OpenMM code with the backbone's topology and positions (N, CA, C; nanometers):
from openmm import Vec3, app, unit

residues = "MET LYS SER LEU LEU ILE VAL GLY PHE GLY GLY PHE LEU GLY ALA VAL SER ARG TYR ALA ILE ASN ILE PHE MET ILE LYS ILE VAL SER SER SER PHE PRO TRP SER THR LEU LEU VAL ASN VAL LEU GLY SER PHE LEU MET GLY ALA LEU VAL GLU SER PHE SER GLN LYS ILE ASN PHE SER HIS GLU LEU LYS LEU LEU LEU VAL VAL GLY PHE LEU GLY SER PHE THR THR PHE SER THR PHE SER LEU ASP ALA VAL SER LEU PHE GLY ARG GLY GLU TYR LEU SER SER TYR LEU TYR ILE SER LEU SER VAL LEU LEU SER ILE GLY SER LEU ILE LEU ALA MET TYR ILE MET LYS SER PHE ILE LEU".split()
positions = [
    Vec3(1.0038, 1.2916, 1.8053),
    Vec3(0.8638, 1.3784, 1.7566),
    Vec3(0.8750, 1.4129, 1.6116),
    Vec3(1.0063, 1.4593, 1.5893),
    Vec3(0.9896, 1.5120, 1.4468),
    Vec3(0.9949, 1.4130, 1.3249),
    Vec3(0.9996, 1.3044, 1.3741),
    Vec3(0.9787, 1.1731, 1.2796),
    Vec3(0.8535, 1.1485, 1.2641),
    Vec3(0.7586, 1.1471, 1.3782),
    Vec3(0.6202, 1.1702, 1.3663),
    Vec3(0.5556, 1.2394, 1.2995),
    Vec3(0.5839, 1.3692, 1.3283),
    Vec3(0.5397, 1.4734, 1.2310),
    Vec3(0.5259, 1.4293, 1.0717),
    Vec3(0.6780, 1.4038, 1.0532),
    Vec3(0.7205, 1.4028, 0.9041),
    Vec3(0.6222, 1.2471, 0.8517),
    Vec3(0.6198, 1.1459, 0.9248),
    Vec3(0.5319, 1.0381, 0.9166),
    Vec3(0.3797, 1.0976, 0.8747),
    Vec3(0.3203, 1.1702, 0.9776),
    Vec3(0.1879, 1.2065, 0.9633),
    Vec3(0.1634, 1.2958, 0.8501),
    Vec3(0.2460, 1.4069, 0.8073),
    Vec3(0.2299, 1.4775, 0.7197),
    Vec3(0.2363, 1.3962, 0.5759),
    Vec3(0.3448, 1.2901, 0.5754),
    Vec3(0.3534, 1.2445, 0.4476),
    Vec3(0.2065, 1.1252, 0.4500),
    Vec3(0.1524, 1.0974, 0.5315),
    Vec3(0.0294, 1.0334, 0.5536),
    Vec3(-0.0868, 1.0994, 0.5261),
    Vec3(-0.0812, 1.2267, 0.5596),
    Vec3(-0.2170, 1.3289, 0.5165),
    Vec3(-0.1852, 1.3359, 0.3597),
    Vec3(-0.0734, 1.3610, 0.3001),
    Vec3(-0.0758, 1.3808, 0.1788),
    Vec3(-0.1175, 1.2461, 0.0992),
    Vec3(-0.0646, 1.1438, 0.1432),
    Vec3(-0.1172, 0.9968, 0.0566),
    Vec3(-0.2571, 0.9896, 0.0860),
    Vec3(-0.3266, 1.0060, 0.1935),
    Vec3(-0.4615, 0.9959, 0.2201),
    Vec3(-0.5458, 1.1072, 0.1332),
    Vec3(-0.4943, 1.2108, 0.1214),
    Vec3(-0.5641, 1.2842, 0.0315),
    Vec3(-0.5543, 1.2863, -0.0983),
    Vec3(-0.4167, 1.2204, -0.1541),
    Vec3(-0.3915, 1.1890, -0.2686),
    Vec3(-0.4774, 1.0586, -0.3073),
    Vec3(-0.5184, 0.9802, -0.2544),
    Vec3(-0.5975, 0.8379, -0.2498),
    Vec3(-0.7273, 0.8827, -0.3005),
    Vec3(-0.7944, 1.0055, -0.1956),
    Vec3(-0.9177, 1.0144, -0.2042),
    Vec3(-0.9458, 1.1033, -0.3346),
    Vec3(-0.8282, 1.1983, -0.3915),
    Vec3(-0.8404, 1.2596, -0.5221),
    Vec3(-0.8580, 1.1865, -0.6273),
    Vec3(-0.7640, 1.0636, -0.6199),
    Vec3(-0.7981, 0.9677, -0.7286),
    Vec3(-0.9113, 0.8864, -0.7378),
    Vec3(-0.9784, 0.8429, -0.6182),
    Vec3(-1.1027, 0.7919, -0.5824),
    Vec3(-1.2057, 0.8961, -0.6780),
    Vec3(-1.1968, 1.0206, -0.6240),
    Vec3(-1.3011, 1.1160, -0.6898),
    Vec3(-1.2904, 1.1239, -0.8406),
    Vec3(-1.1732, 1.1601, -0.8721),
    Vec3(-1.1301, 1.1352, -1.0191),
    Vec3(-1.1966, 1.0411, -1.0886),
    Vec3(-1.1768, 0.9226, -1.0489),
    Vec3(-1.1914, 0.7831, -1.1136),
    Vec3(-1.3782, 0.7847, -1.1255),
    Vec3(-1.3978, 0.8010, -1.0301),
    Vec3(-1.5691, 0.8109, -1.0323),
    Vec3(-1.6344, 0.8636, -1.1094),
    Vec3(-1.5421, 0.9928, -1.1376),
    Vec3(-1.6369, 1.0979, -1.2456),
    Vec3(-1.6044, 1.0542, -1.3940),
    Vec3(-1.4802, 0.9756, -1.4281),
    Vec3(-1.4638, 0.9205, -1.5492),
    Vec3(-1.4922, 0.7993, -1.5859),
    Vec3(-1.5100, 0.6989, -1.4878),
    Vec3(-1.5510, 0.5840, -1.5283),
    Vec3(-1.6977, 0.5392, -1.4173),
    Vec3(-1.7921, 0.5189, -1.5144),
    Vec3(-1.9104, 0.4494, -1.4226),
    Vec3(-1.9213, 0.3138, -1.4574),
    Vec3(-1.8576, 0.2641, -1.3189),
    Vec3(-1.8383, 0.1077, -1.3148),
    Vec3(-1.8321, 0.0748, -1.1759),
    Vec3(-1.9061, -0.0708, -1.1637),
    Vec3(-1.8960, -0.0945, -1.0107),
    Vec3(-1.7668, -0.1756, -0.9925),
    Vec3(-1.6720, -0.1830, -1.0658),
    Vec3(-1.5395, -0.2334, -1.0648),
    Vec3(-1.4706, -0.1344, -0.9707),
    Vec3(-1.3740, -0.1964, -0.9102),
    Vec3(-1.3202, -0.0661, -0.7941),
    Vec3(-1.1547, -0.0425, -0.8766),
    Vec3(-1.2001, 0.0603, -1.0017),
    Vec3(-1.0948, 0.1078, -1.0566),
    Vec3(-0.9891, 0.1949, -0.9578),
    Vec3(-1.0308, 0.2669, -0.8950),
    Vec3(-0.9539, 0.3650, -0.8477),
    Vec3(-0.8848, 0.2826, -0.7305),
    Vec3(-0.8871, 0.1757, -0.6804),
    Vec3(-0.8204, 0.1160, -0.5657),
    Vec3(-0.7310, 0.0337, -0.6631),
    Vec3(-0.7621, -0.0388, -0.7877),
    Vec3(-0.6739, -0.0675, -0.8605),
    Vec3(-0.5568, 0.0264, -0.8742),
    Vec3(-0.6074, 0.1309, -0.9380),
    Vec3(-0.4894, 0.2266, -0.9930),
    Vec3(-0.3850, 0.2710, -0.8748),
    Vec3(-0.4884, 0.2819, -0.7522),
    Vec3(-0.3761, 0.3315, -0.6206),
    Vec3(-0.2754, 0.2017, -0.5971),
    Vec3(-0.3266, 0.1007, -0.5823),
    Vec3(-0.2487, -0.0075, -0.5578),
    Vec3(-0.1439, -0.0097, -0.6382),
    Vec3(-0.1490, -0.0221, -0.8229),
    Vec3(-0.0543, -0.0327, -0.8831),
    Vec3(0.0541, 0.0878, -0.8768),
    Vec3(-0.0168, 0.2003, -0.9024),
    Vec3(0.0685, 0.3365, -0.8669),
    Vec3(0.1608, 0.3234, -0.7453),
    Vec3(0.1072, 0.2898, -0.6548),
    Vec3(0.1708, 0.2875, -0.5240),
    Vec3(0.2992, 0.1978, -0.5333),
    Vec3(0.2557, 0.0693, -0.5674),
    Vec3(0.3576, -0.0407, -0.5981),
    Vec3(0.4598, 0.0146, -0.6899),
    Vec3(0.4603, 0.1015, -0.7858),
    Vec3(0.5410, 0.1655, -0.8904),
    Vec3(0.6344, 0.2769, -0.8355),
    Vec3(0.5438, 0.3245, -0.7652),
    Vec3(0.6266, 0.4204, -0.6789),
    Vec3(0.7088, 0.3724, -0.5650),
    Vec3(0.6758, 0.2751, -0.5048),
    Vec3(0.7671, 0.2130, -0.3851),
    Vec3(0.8882, 0.1528, -0.4664),
    Vec3(0.8623, 0.0774, -0.5630),
    Vec3(0.9837, 0.0291, -0.6608),
    Vec3(1.0830, 0.1379, -0.7005),
    Vec3(1.0292, 0.2603, -0.7528),
    Vec3(1.1094, 0.3690, -0.7873),
    Vec3(1.1802, 0.4225, -0.6699),
    Vec3(1.1120, 0.4328, -0.5673),
    Vec3(1.1868, 0.4627, -0.4391),
    Vec3(1.2893, 0.3802, -0.3973),
    Vec3(1.2501, 0.2793, -0.3552),
    Vec3(1.3678, 0.1683, -0.3198),
    Vec3(1.4850, 0.1552, -0.3973),
    Vec3(1.4448, 0.1547, -0.5325),
    Vec3(1.5727, 0.1358, -0.6353),
    Vec3(1.6608, 0.2578, -0.6262),
    Vec3(1.5598, 0.3604, -0.6204),
    Vec3(1.6569, 0.5051, -0.6024),
    Vec3(1.7657, 0.4869, -0.4759),
    Vec3(1.7029, 0.4447, -0.3609),
    Vec3(1.7823, 0.4317, -0.2419),
    Vec3(1.8795, 0.3470, -0.2473),
    Vec3(1.8524, 0.2382, -0.3183),
    Vec3(1.9498, 0.1196, -0.3262),
    Vec3(2.0800, 0.1569, -0.4250),
    Vec3(2.0691, 0.2663, -0.4969),
    Vec3(2.1618, 0.3126, -0.6089),
    Vec3(2.2454, 0.4081, -0.5309),
    Vec3(2.2530, 0.4673, -0.4150),
    Vec3(2.3127, 0.5170, -0.3182),
    Vec3(2.2934, 0.6990, -0.3393),
    Vec3(2.1729, 0.6957, -0.4256),
    Vec3(2.1264, 0.8454, -0.4448),
    Vec3(2.0905, 0.8971, -0.3123),
    Vec3(2.1631, 1.0141, -0.2612),
    Vec3(2.1424, 1.0520, -0.1119),
    Vec3(2.0279, 1.1122, -0.0943),
    Vec3(1.9365, 1.0441, -0.0148),
    Vec3(1.7988, 1.0723, 0.0273),
    Vec3(1.8110, 1.0956, 0.1564),
    Vec3(1.7596, 1.1919, 0.2255),
    Vec3(1.7908, 1.2114, 0.3864),
    Vec3(1.6919, 1.1108, 0.4298),
    Vec3(1.7206, 1.0906, 0.5709),
    Vec3(1.6088, 0.9873, 0.6395),
    Vec3(1.4776, 1.0390, 0.6597),
    Vec3(1.4732, 1.1786, 0.6551),
    Vec3(1.3464, 1.2121, 0.6604),
    Vec3(1.2732, 1.1984, 0.5632),
    Vec3(1.3319, 1.2271, 0.4276),
    Vec3(1.2465, 1.2292, 0.2990),
    Vec3(1.2116, 1.0701, 0.2853),
    Vec3(1.2765, 0.9866, 0.3192),
    Vec3(1.2302, 0.8559, 0.3143),
    Vec3(1.1257, 0.8416, 0.4006),
    Vec3(1.1154, 0.8731, 0.5170),
    Vec3(1.0151, 0.8423, 0.6223),
    Vec3(0.8893, 0.9135, 0.5566),
    Vec3(0.9059, 1.0627, 0.5083),
    Vec3(0.7958, 1.0921, 0.4460),
    Vec3(0.7289, 1.0633, 0.3359),
    Vec3(0.8320, 0.9782, 0.2291),
    Vec3(0.7360, 0.9583, 0.1091),
    Vec3(0.7312, 0.7681, 0.1403),
    Vec3(0.8159, 0.6928, 0.2095),
    Vec3(0.7883, 0.5789, 0.1993),
    Vec3(0.6631, 0.5229, 0.3206),
    Vec3(0.7236, 0.5751, 0.4257),
    Vec3(0.6273, 0.5142, 0.5475),
    Vec3(0.5109, 0.6026, 0.5475),
    Vec3(0.4926, 0.7526, 0.5227),
    Vec3(0.3885, 0.8504, 0.5644),
    Vec3(0.3387, 0.8339, 0.4375),
    Vec3(0.3662, 0.8583, 0.3203),
    Vec3(0.2719, 0.8984, 0.1614),
    Vec3(0.2459, 0.7660, 0.1354),
    Vec3(0.3356, 0.6935, 0.0973),
    Vec3(0.2995, 0.5344, 0.0419),
    Vec3(0.2129, 0.4732, 0.1440),
    Vec3(0.2503, 0.4507, 0.2800),
    Vec3(0.1753, 0.3958, 0.3772),
    Vec3(0.0344, 0.4340, 0.3800),
    Vec3(-0.0055, 0.5644, 0.3664),
    Vec3(-0.1260, 0.5856, 0.3684),
    Vec3(-0.1964, 0.6021, 0.2463),
    Vec3(-0.1286, 0.6183, 0.1324),
    Vec3(-0.1612, 0.6040, -0.0183),
    Vec3(-0.1962, 0.4803, -0.0366),
    Vec3(-0.1196, 0.3729, -0.0197),
    Vec3(-0.1521, 0.2003, -0.0028),
    Vec3(-0.0775, 0.1227, 0.0472),
    Vec3(-0.1297, 0.0311, 0.1395),
    Vec3(-0.0494, -0.0762, 0.1946),
    Vec3(0.0163, -0.1786, 0.1021),
    Vec3(-0.0706, -0.1693, -0.0287),
    Vec3(-0.0091, -0.2930, -0.1144),
    Vec3(0.1095, -0.2771, -0.1634),
    Vec3(0.1619, -0.1669, -0.1425),
    Vec3(0.3177, -0.1148, -0.1824),
    Vec3(0.3769, -0.1900, -0.1510),
    Vec3(0.3633, -0.1820, 0.0059),
    Vec3(0.4618, -0.2588, 0.1176),
    Vec3(0.4529, -0.4210, 0.0897),
    Vec3(0.3198, -0.4557, 0.0772),
    Vec3(0.3055, -0.6065, 0.0620),
    Vec3(0.3880, -0.6378, -0.0707),
    Vec3(0.3730, -0.5780, -0.1880),
    Vec3(0.4540, -0.5930, -0.2958),
    Vec3(0.6280, -0.5817, -0.2578),
    Vec3(0.6570, -0.4983, -0.1934),
    Vec3(0.7811, -0.4908, -0.1719),
    Vec3(0.8568, -0.6095, -0.1003),
    Vec3(0.7891, -0.6383, 0.0145),
    Vec3(0.8034, -0.7490, 0.0958),
    Vec3(0.8274, -0.8957, 0.0100),
    Vec3(0.7103, -0.8991, -0.0815),
    Vec3(0.6833, -1.0283, -0.1648),
    Vec3(0.8183, -1.0613, -0.2442),
    Vec3(0.8724, -0.9383, -0.2923),
    Vec3(1.0037, -0.9027, -0.4072),
    Vec3(1.1285, -0.9295, -0.3291),
    Vec3(1.1284, -0.8869, -0.2099),
    Vec3(1.2005, -0.9071, -0.1270),
    Vec3(1.2530, -1.0686, -0.0701),
    Vec3(1.1564, -1.0854, -0.0446),
    Vec3(1.1534, -1.2393, -0.0126),
    Vec3(1.2257, -1.3303, -0.1595),
    Vec3(1.1402, -1.3178, -0.2491),
    Vec3(1.1754, -1.3519, -0.3647),
    Vec3(1.3209, -1.3218, -0.4090),
    Vec3(1.4027, -1.1768, -0.3806),
    Vec3(1.4938, -1.1547, -0.4570),
    Vec3(1.6160, -1.2248, -0.3615),
    Vec3(1.5615, -1.2377, -0.2121),
    Vec3(1.6723, -1.3194, -0.1495),
    Vec3(1.6855, -1.4654, -0.1629),
    Vec3(1.5958, -1.5068, -0.2520),
    Vec3(1.5977, -1.6633, -0.2846),
    Vec3(1.4950, -1.7530, -0.2173),
    Vec3(1.4102, -1.6592, -0.1227),
    Vec3(1.3323, -1.7431, -0.0743),
    Vec3(1.2163, -1.7650, -0.1157),
    Vec3(1.1834, -1.8216, -0.2212),
    Vec3(1.0914, -1.8650, -0.3314),
    Vec3(0.9478, -1.9131, -0.2387),
    Vec3(0.9986, -2.0119, -0.1681),
    Vec3(0.8433, -2.0674, -0.0977),
    Vec3(0.7975, -1.9802, -0.0068),
    Vec3(0.8592, -1.9213, 0.0686),
    Vec3(0.8071, -1.7993, 0.1641),
    Vec3(0.7446, -1.7011, 0.0892),
    Vec3(0.8218, -1.6533, -0.0414),
    Vec3(0.7550, -1.5490, -0.1221),
    Vec3(0.6042, -1.5746, -0.1551),
    Vec3(0.6214, -1.7041, -0.1964),
    Vec3(0.4934, -1.7759, -0.2667),
    Vec3(0.3797, -1.7763, -0.1440),
    Vec3(0.4223, -1.8043, -0.0336),
    Vec3(0.3266, -1.8369, 0.0923),
    Vec3(0.2831, -1.7285, 0.1361),
    Vec3(0.3931, -1.6140, 0.1525),
    Vec3(0.3673, -1.4651, 0.1757),
    Vec3(0.2229, -1.4280, 0.0989),
    Vec3(0.2651, -1.4171, -0.0174),
    Vec3(0.1695, -1.3667, -0.1393),
    Vec3(0.0387, -1.4445, -0.1158),
    Vec3(0.0261, -1.5828, -0.0974),
    Vec3(-0.0907, -1.6534, -0.1124),
    Vec3(-0.1680, -1.6372, 0.0097),
    Vec3(-0.1208, -1.6434, 0.1363),
    Vec3(-0.1617, -1.6087, 0.2431),
    Vec3(-0.2332, -1.4832, 0.2970),
    Vec3(-0.1439, -1.3878, 0.2295),
    Vec3(-0.1684, -1.2338, 0.2339),
    Vec3(-0.3268, -1.2088, 0.1983),
    Vec3(-0.3279, -1.2543, 0.0673),
    Vec3(-0.4242, -1.2620, -0.0401),
    Vec3(-0.5496, -1.3311, 0.0352),
    Vec3(-0.5331, -1.4412, 0.0746),
    Vec3(-0.6577, -1.5642, 0.1286),
    Vec3(-0.6601, -1.5084, 0.2570),
    Vec3(-0.5946, -1.4892, 0.3448),
    Vec3(-0.6557, -1.4594, 0.4888),
    Vec3(-0.6924, -1.2995, 0.4742),
    Vec3(-0.6351, -1.2125, 0.4050),
    Vec3(-0.7071, -1.0517, 0.4096),
    Vec3(-0.8486, -1.0852, 0.3745),
    Vec3(-0.8580, -1.1560, 0.2670),
    Vec3(-1.0015, -1.1824, 0.2113),
    Vec3(-1.0841, -1.2486, 0.3178),
    Vec3(-1.0272, -1.3483, 0.3728),
    Vec3(-1.1223, -1.4392, 0.4624),
    Vec3(-1.1360, -1.3621, 0.5876),
    Vec3(-1.0419, -1.2929, 0.6468),
    Vec3(-1.0860, -1.2016, 0.7423),
    Vec3(-1.1744, -1.1023, 0.7393),
    Vec3(-1.1812, -1.0425, 0.6261),
    Vec3(-1.2724, -0.9349, 0.5389),
    Vec3(-1.3943, -0.9960, 0.5820),
    Vec3(-1.4320, -1.0967, 0.5206),
    Vec3(-1.5601, -1.1961, 0.5367),
    Vec3(-1.5958, -1.2355, 0.6500),
    Vec3(-1.5189, -1.2944, 0.7418),
    Vec3(-1.5275, -1.3299, 0.8548),
    Vec3(-1.5667, -1.2024, 0.9470),
    Vec3(-1.5137, -1.0881, 0.9399),
    Vec3(-1.5543, -0.9745, 1.0249),
    Vec3(-1.6942, -0.9436, 0.9721),
    Vec3(-1.7060, -0.9182, 0.8589),
    Vec3(-1.8503, -0.9120, 0.8082),
    Vec3(-1.9469, -0.9831, 0.8474),
    Vec3(-1.9098, -1.1165, 0.8486),
    Vec3(-2.0157, -1.2070, 0.9138),
    Vec3(-2.0419, -1.2079, 1.0620),
    Vec3(-1.9150, -1.1696, 1.1315),
    Vec3(-1.9207, -1.1488, 1.2988),
    Vec3(-2.0515, -0.9958, 1.3209),
    Vec3(-2.0311, -0.9335, 1.2443),
    Vec3(-2.0974, -0.7778, 1.2551),
    Vec3(-2.2263, -0.7853, 1.2052),
    Vec3(-2.2430, -0.8803, 1.0974),
    Vec3(-2.3734, -0.9010, 1.0580),
    Vec3(-2.4707, -0.9751, 1.1782),
    Vec3(-2.3964, -1.1010, 1.2343),
    Vec3(-2.4612, -1.1519, 1.3359),
    Vec3(-2.4778, -1.0862, 1.4750),
    Vec3(-2.3994, -0.9700, 1.4818),
    Vec3(-2.4338, -0.8667, 1.5888),
    Vec3(-2.5400, -0.7679, 1.5631),
    Vec3(-2.5217, -0.7268, 1.4522),
    Vec3(-2.6370, -0.6228, 1.4039),
    Vec3(-2.7900, -0.7103, 1.3976),
    Vec3(-2.7932, -0.8104, 1.3543),
    Vec3(-2.9177, -0.8637, 1.3098),
    Vec3(-2.9790, -0.9258, 1.4560),
] * unit.nanometer
topology = app.Topology()
chain = topology.addChain("A")
for resn in residues:
    res = topology.addResidue(resn, chain)
    for name in ("N", "CA", "C"):
        topology.addAtom(name, app.Element.getBySymbol(name[0]), res)
């Protein structure tokens, strides 16, 4: 139960941070390009890399802090950071084909499923 609360609190912080960045970017950039999403994805990936490397260098982080930051905060802030970590982990293990396949399939299938869902919903609504 304690772990769920920690992840939930981290998720709250990540979601609020994402929303705040979105509001901030709308105020400073008047463009239809999704700058806030790009910024969140890049920043989230950077933070994921920094945290994972810190954990691997045997810096003593508690399990609770890892749950709060990685699963809760970054999980809510952006799932792109997890996608990036998975892709780099596959590559780092020498699984080059799997890494390429994972990246390609993630992008193509995610965009494809979004388009498919939009089409299905449009069919039901119209």
